[in-house]
C-alpha positions, 0 to 999 in steps of 0.5 A, a space after each residue: 847224406 842229405 842233398 850231397 853227393 856220396 861220390 868223391 869229387 876233386 878237392 882243389 879249387 882255383 883262385 877265381 873260385 876262392 875269390 867268389 867265396 870271399 865275395 860271398 863271405 864264406 872264405 874263412 869258413 872254407 879255409 877252416 874246413 880245408 885246414 881240417 881236411 888237408 895240409 895247408 900248402 899243396 904240392 906236386 911231387 914225383 914219387 917212385 910209386 904211390 907208397 914209395 919215396 919222393 923223388 922230386 918236387 915238381 911244384 913245391 907249393 901250389 901257392 907259389 907266386 899267387 900273391 901277384 895275381 890274387 888276394 886269395 890262396 889256393 886250397 883244398 877242401 872236399 865236396 862233403 866238407 864244402 857243401 854244408 857251408 854252401 847249404 847253410 849260407 844259401 838258406 841264410 840268404 847270403 847276408 845283407 848286400 851280398 851279390 847273388 852268385 
């Protein structure tokens, strides 16, 4: 691995992060990578044990109600999946007229 972390990191990104990805012009690439790695909608559920049965939905969808506060949707993408996208865009100069984040 060149320039990335070999250690696992959190894969959930908050709405503001996704809004910044949109501003930087990489939202679609990040969404595509997310779809390769995770189910489209995350949820928080209660299980009887890690490998057991689901007891209840605590939050059925992490994107429930999001459209009222943001044009983006929450998603999951791993750091090893995200870093190459950021690295390529940084080397490319982020495109014409893009703000520096």
